[in-house]
C-alpha positions as a LaTeX table, in Angstrom:
\begin{tabular}{lrrr}
\hline
Residue & $x$ (\AA) & $y$ (\AA) & $z$ (\AA) \\
\hline
Unk1 & 32.82 & 113.04 & 7.87 \\
Unk2 & 31.28 & 111.41 & 10.92 \\
Unk3 & 30.75 & 107.64 & 10.93 \\
Unk4 & 27.01 & 108.24 & 11.33 \\
Unk5 & 26.93 & 110.48 & 8.24 \\
Unk6 & 28.99 & 107.94 & 6.28 \\
Unk7 & 26.60 & 105.14 & 7.30 \\
Unk8 & 23.60 & 107.25 & 6.23 \\
Unk9 & 25.22 & 107.94 & 2.86 \\
Unk10 & 25.98 & 104.23 & 2.37 \\
Unk11 & 22.39 & 103.26 & 3.17 \\
Unk12 & 20.59 & 105.72 & 0.89 \\
Unk13 & 18.69 & 104.30 & $-2.10$ \\
Unk14 & 20.87 & 103.73 & $-5.13$ \\
Unk15 & 18.33 & 103.81 & $-7.97$ \\
Unk16 & 16.78 & 106.63 & $-9.99$ \\
Unk17 & 13.61 & 106.14 & $-12.04$ \\
Unk18 & 13.53 & 102.37 & $-12.44$ \\
Unk19 & 12.79 & 99.22 & $-10.53$ \\
Unk20 & 14.35 & 95.79 & $-10.76$ \\
Unk21 & 11.06 & 94.42 & $-12.06$ \\
Unk22 & 11.01 & 96.91 & $-14.95$ \\
Unk23 & 14.17 & 95.34 & $-16.41$ \\
Unk24 & 14.72 & 92.41 & $-18.75$ \\
Unk25 & 16.32 & 89.18 & $-17.60$ \\
Unk26 & 19.87 & 90.41 & $-18.25$ \\
Unk27 & 19.23 & 93.71 & $-16.50$ \\
Unk28 & 17.87 & 91.91 & $-13.44$ \\
Unk29 & 20.91 & 89.63 & $-13.37$ \\
Unk30 & 23.25 & 92.65 & $-13.45$ \\
Unk31 & 21.14 & 94.44 & $-10.81$ \\
Unk32 & 21.37 & 91.41 & $-8.51$ \\
Unk33 & 25.10 & 90.94 & $-9.11$ \\
Unk34 & 25.93 & 94.59 & $-8.42$ \\
Unk35 & 23.68 & 94.63 & $-5.34$ \\
Unk36 & 25.47 & 91.60 & $-3.89$ \\
Unk37 & 28.83 & 93.16 & $-4.71$ \\
Unk38 & 27.86 & 96.47 & $-3.07$ \\
Unk39 & 26.82 & 94.64 & 0.08 \\
Unk40 & 30.18 & 92.80 & 0.08 \\
Unk41 & 28.65 & 89.37 & $-0.48$ \\
Unk42 & 31.52 & 88.44 & $-2.76$ \\
Unk43 & 31.07 & 84.65 & $-2.71$ \\
Unk44 & 27.44 & 85.04 & $-3.75$ \\
Unk45 & 28.40 & 87.59 & $-6.42$ \\
Unk46 & 31.04 & 85.20 & $-7.77$ \\
Unk47 & 28.25 & 82.67 & $-8.43$ \\
Unk48 & 26.99 & 85.07 & $-11.15$ \\
Unk49 & 30.27 & 84.78 & $-13.09$ \\
Unk50 & 31.21 & 82.13 & $-15.65$ \\
Unk51 & 34.53 & 80.42 & $-14.91$ \\
Unk52 & 37.25 & 82.62 & $-16.38$ \\
Unk53 & 35.10 & 85.75 & $-16.43$ \\
Unk54 & 37.23 & 88.81 & $-17.08$ \\
Unk55 & 36.41 & 92.07 & $-15.29$ \\
Unk56 & 38.36 & 94.98 & $-16.78$ \\
Unk57 & 38.58 & 98.18 & $-14.71$ \\
Unk58 & 40.16 & 101.59 & $-15.40$ \\
Unk59 & 43.92 & 101.59 & $-15.45$ \\
Unk60 & 43.98 & 98.16 & $-17.08$ \\
Unk61 & 43.21 & 96.32 & $-13.84$ \\
Unk62 & 41.80 & 92.87 & $-14.65$ \\
Unk63 & 40.05 & 90.70 & $-12.09$ \\
Unk64 & 38.52 & 87.23 & $-12.30$ \\
Unk65 & 37.11 & 87.07 & $-8.79$ \\
Unk66 & 34.94 & 89.55 & $-6.88$ \\
Unk67 & 37.28 & 89.57 & $-3.87$ \\
Unk68 & 40.18 & 91.00 & $-5.89$ \\
Unk69 & 38.82 & 94.51 & $-6.55$ \\
Unk70 & 38.12 & 95.52 & $-2.92$ \\
Unk71 & 41.62 & 94.42 & $-1.90$ \\
Unk72 & 43.16 & 96.56 & $-4.64$ \\
Unk73 & 40.84 & 99.52 & $-4.11$ \\
Unk74 & 41.32 & 99.70 & $-0.33$ \\
Unk75 & 44.30 & 102.02 & $-0.86$ \\
Unk76 & 42.05 & 104.45 & $-2.77$ \\
Unk77 & 38.70 & 104.49 & $-0.98$ \\
Unk78 & 37.01 & 103.09 & 2.12 \\
Unk79 & 33.79 & 102.29 & 0.29 \\
Unk80 & 31.96 & 103.07 & $-2.93$ \\
Unk81 & 28.38 & 102.59 & $-4.10$ \\
Unk82 & 26.80 & 102.87 & $-7.51$ \\
Unk83 & 23.76 & 105.05 & $-8.06$ \\
Unk84 & 21.98 & 103.36 & $-10.96$ \\
Unk85 & 20.56 & 105.85 & $-13.44$ \\
Unk86 & 19.80 & 103.57 & $-16.37$ \\
Unk87 & 20.19 & 99.96 & $-17.46$ \\
Unk88 & 19.98 & 99.07 & $-21.15$ \\
Unk89 & 19.93 & 95.54 & $-22.51$ \\
Unk90 & 20.12 & 94.07 & $-26.00$ \\
Unk91 & 20.84 & 90.78 & $-27.72$ \\
Unk92 & 24.17 & 90.58 & $-29.57$ \\
Unk93 & 25.77 & 87.84 & $-31.65$ \\
Unk94 & 27.79 & 86.54 & $-28.69$ \\
Unk95 & 25.20 & 86.89 & $-25.89$ \\
Unk96 & 23.15 & 89.50 & $-24.10$ \\
Unk97 & 24.82 & 92.88 & $-23.53$ \\
Unk98 & 23.78 & 95.01 & $-20.56$ \\
Unk99 & 24.94 & 98.58 & $-19.97$ \\
Unk100 & 24.58 & 100.11 & $-16.51$ \\
Unk101 & 24.97 & 103.90 & $-16.33$ \\
Unk102 & 25.16 & 106.04 & $-13.24$ \\
Unk103 & 27.32 & 107.78 & $-10.69$ \\
Unk104 & 29.53 & 106.66 & $-7.85$ \\
Unk105 & 29.51 & 107.92 & $-4.31$ \\
Unk106 & 31.73 & 106.89 & $-1.49$ \\
Unk107 & 34.48 & 107.83 & 0.89 \\
Unk108 & 38.15 & 108.30 & 0.07 \\
Unk109 & 40.65 & 106.50 & 2.27 \\
Unk110 & 41.21 & 109.74 & 4.26 \\
Unk111 & 37.50 & 109.93 & 5.16 \\
Unk112 & 36.40 & 112.66 & 2.74 \\
Unk113 & 33.19 & 111.90 & 0.85 \\
Unk114 & 32.75 & 111.93 & $-2.91$ \\
Unk115 & 29.58 & 111.85 & $-4.98$ \\
Unk116 & 28.47 & 112.24 & $-8.59$ \\
Unk117 & 31.43 & 110.45 & $-10.22$ \\
Unk118 & 30.28 & 109.10 & $-13.60$ \\
Unk119 & 30.55 & 105.42 & $-14.51$ \\
Unk120 & 29.43 & 103.00 & $-17.21$ \\
Unk121 & 29.57 & 99.21 & $-16.91$ \\
Unk122 & 29.21 & 96.86 & $-19.88$ \\
Unk123 & 28.34 & 93.24 & $-19.18$ \\
Unk124 & 28.27 & 90.32 & $-21.59$ \\
Unk125 & 25.94 & 87.57 & $-20.41$ \\
Unk126 & 26.07 & 84.02 & $-21.72$ \\
Unk127 & 24.05 & 81.11 & $-20.41$ \\
Unk128 & 22.54 & 83.23 & $-17.65$ \\
Unk129 & 25.92 & 84.27 & $-16.19$ \\
Unk130 & 28.33 & 87.17 & $-16.61$ \\
Unk131 & 31.10 & 86.28 & $-19.07$ \\
Unk132 & 32.75 & 89.71 & $-19.28$ \\
Unk133 & 32.56 & 93.08 & $-17.53$ \\
Unk134 & 34.14 & 96.34 & $-18.63$ \\
Unk135 & 34.07 & 99.36 & $-16.33$ \\
Unk136 & 34.68 & 103.00 & $-17.20$ \\
Unk137 & 34.59 & 105.74 & $-14.56$ \\
Unk138 & 36.00 & 109.14 & $-13.68$ \\
Unk139 & 37.45 & 108.22 & $-10.27$ \\
Unk140 & 41.04 & 108.80 & $-11.41$ \\
Unk141 & 40.10 & 112.21 & $-12.85$ \\
Unk142 & 38.35 & 113.21 & $-9.63$ \\
Unk143 & 41.24 & 111.92 & $-7.50$ \\
Unk144 & 43.75 & 113.89 & $-9.60$ \\
Unk145 & 41.67 & 117.07 & $-9.31$ \\
Unk146 & 41.44 & 116.53 & $-5.58$ \\
Unk147 & 45.23 & 116.14 & $-5.26$ \\
Unk148 & 45.74 & 119.38 & $-7.17$ \\
Unk149 & 43.22 & 121.22 & $-5.00$ \\
Unk150 & 40.37 & 121.07 & $-7.50$ \\
Unk151 & 37.75 & 119.56 & $-5.19$ \\
Unk152 & 36.40 & 116.19 & $-4.14$ \\
\hline
\end{tabular}
């Protein structure tokens, strides 16, 4: 993939059928956090986390700081962006829970593009900050299929 094509893919809109303003307070907080993270403004994104926030990713990877994931993921992909499809929010006993559903697109470390990889994020918000994040996605499944010749 050419660098120009990769840049165009990175810069395309990442939202389907909703606007930030159509969301509740928790949904807007998650939207802002993920937008900062996607633009690699990690220090600003960290300001959205409570001290000791736990971010659990597939494979049991746990992070407490936004700079940790990109360092770990750099062996897997050059970049990744979330295409938001839906954000749901509700009040729970221990805070506000926000689910973000969508797909991932990006570029593997070898330069090949990927798109349409499903993900779900679950955020727990307390006191206006993210206390916990759990991430589920199919990147490992897609990577395994790719290694076995089953596509990107």
